[in-house]
N, C-alpha and C positions, 0 to 999 in steps of 0.2 A: 761554738767556733766566733762568732761574729760577737759577742758580749767580749770574746777575750784577745782583740785585738788591743784598745787604748791599756786595758791591764797590763798586758805583758810589750807595750813601748813605753808605760810610765815605769813600769819597776825595772827596765836594763837600757834606759836609755834618759838623760837629762833633759825630760822635759817633762811638760803635764796636759794632757787628753779629757776629754771629759770623755765619759763612757756613753755616746750618744747611739751607737751600734743598739745599747741594749732598749730603745726607745723606736730602733729605725724606721721598722712596720708600723707599727701605730701611726706615725709621726707622719707618713707619706701616707698614709690614707685622710689622715687629718687635712692634709696639705689640698686631695683632689677634693675633697667637699669644701674648702673656702679658699678654692683657688679665684673666683672672682674679686678675693681680694689682694692677692699675690700675685708678685711678677714671676711667671715661672719658667725657664729660661735651656731648652734643651738643648746639648750640644757638649762641644770642646772650646774653652778659652782658656788664655792665659790672662788677661787683662782682669787685674785686681780692684780696678777700679770702679768700681758699680756705684750705680746712682740710685738704684732704687733702695725703698725702706725699709723691707722684709726680705733676707733671701735668703735659703736656706743649700749650702755646699754641701754634694755628693758623688764621689766617685775613687777611683785610684788613683789619681795625682800625679801620673805617667807624663811629666814632662818635666824637664832641668828648669824652664824657665819660672817657678815656683819657686826654689829654693838656689840659691847662692852655690855659684863654683867652692868657694872658700867652704869649708867643713868643718872648720870653729864651733857652728854653732848646734851641732849634732857630736852630743858623746855618749858612749858608753859608759852603765856604772856595774861597775862588777863586784862577784860578792868576794869575800877577805879572800877568800878561798878556791882558784878556782882548779885546785885539784891537780897533785904530778907531776900523769903525765901530756896535761896542757903545758904544764912551764916547764915540761921536756921539749914540746915543741916548738914552745916560742924559743926559747936557747939556740934548738938545732936552725929554727929561720934564720936567727941573727949570723949564725955562724954559716950559712953556704947560700948562696945565688936559688933564695927557695921562691914556688912558682906554686899557685894555690889551682888546682883544678877543680870544679864543683862540677857535678853529671847530677839534675836531676832526672828521677828514675818516676818508680813510686806512683804518686799519685797521677803524675803526667802520661805514663800508660795508659790511665781510662781515659784522657783524652786528645787522640792521639790525632786528633782532625784539628784540635784548636795549637796543642804544643807537639803535635810530633815532628820534628826538624830533621833533617839528614846527621844527626850524633856522631854519626863513626868517622865520616866525612869533617866535620868543623872540628872536631878533638884531635882528629891526625895532621889535618893544616895546622890548627892552632901550635900544636907540641914541635912542629918543623921550622915552625916561625918562630918560635919562641927560641929554638936551637942556635938560630940565625942568627937572634941579636945580643941573649945570654951563653959566658960559656959557662960551663958544666954545671946547667942546671938540675936544681934536685925536687922530682916533683913532690905535692902534698894533696893527697884526693879525699875530698870530701865530697859525699854523698848519702841520699836518706836506702840506697840498692848498694851496700857497699859489699858484698856477697859479690856481687855483677859483676863491681866495677873492679876486683879479684883476679876475676875470669880472664877478665879482658883488656886492663889498660894497668899499662905500667912497669916498673920493673921492682920485681917483691922483695931483690937485694939487695935495692938500692931508695926505690920512693918509701913514700910515708902513709898510709891509709891512716885516716882518725875519725872511727864508727864510736864512740865512746861516748860524745853530748849529745844525749836524744834527750826526748820531752819537754819539760821545761830547761834543760840547760842547752838545748839546740842551738839557740844565741851565741854562745861557746866560739861555735864552729864560724859563726862570722866573723868573732872578733878576732879566731885564729888566721880566716883567713885577709884580712884586714891588717895583717903584719908578715904578710909575704910580700919578696919585692917586685913580685907581677901577680898577675891575677887572670887566668883562662877562668871567664865566669858562663855559667849559664845561659839559655834562656826564661832565667830567674831572677825577679827582681830581690830574693835572698844572697845571691852574693852578687845582682851589683849594688847593693848597698855595702859592701863587703868592700866591693872596690873603691866604692866614692869614700868612704875614711880613710880606707890607705891614706899614709900621711907618708908613703916612702917616694914619693913621686913616682909609684910602681907604674910601669907598664901594665896595660889595660888590653884584654882581645874580648873581642865578642860576636855572639854569630848575628850577623846584619839580617839572617833570615830569623824573625822573633818568633813567628808566625812559623805554623806550617801553611806551605806555599799555594794551598786552596785555599784556606781560611781567609774571609773577608777584610781580616783585621788589618791595620798597616802596625810595624814596629812602631815602640811609643820612642817619644821624642826627650828621651832620657841619658844620651851616648854625648861623651868630648868629642871634641876636634884632634886632640892627640891620644885617642885610645883608638885599635886596629880593630876593624870587622874585617870577618871572612866567613 
């Protein structure tokens, strides 16, 4: 899983990243062995003007001070054929007041003490808020547990449930979400980046409780002033 991170990013985004994760464990061991020769700084910092001669960066980089609000630096590289279903979704998103809703379950259910937020209340309030802002919104659901979503969310006769972009084609869900006119994101950076990449001046709603209320982690500083916290 770790070694796939730079490979996936390089493949689907117009970026070039080294495959550092492949050697991360060995490198950390070496760093501790030669720590007297290196400056090791633990903790969070957004200061990019370090003066030390030798630096090793490791982290999730969940702070929007690390990158510009202008998203022109980050573009997705799409395959020539994204599939007829995805093309149809794109067309319907253009013709409607489209709102993407990302619901992440699956792996999050295993780590409820960290990621287990009150999703029922959040999505209910987020949908109410969207309906106050947008006339006749049409919801496009994305999830890694679509069976649950179909049973518990939305209007099956009107809304869309996108469940076919799996495995190596999962990135197409991010692409589709980035084309909606509004985004209701999960407490997940997958849908966060979809909202960030959105060029429609979209309305974005995010959960102000990014982690479980009993978790000591603080919400990441990745949100923007015009985004709506619920």
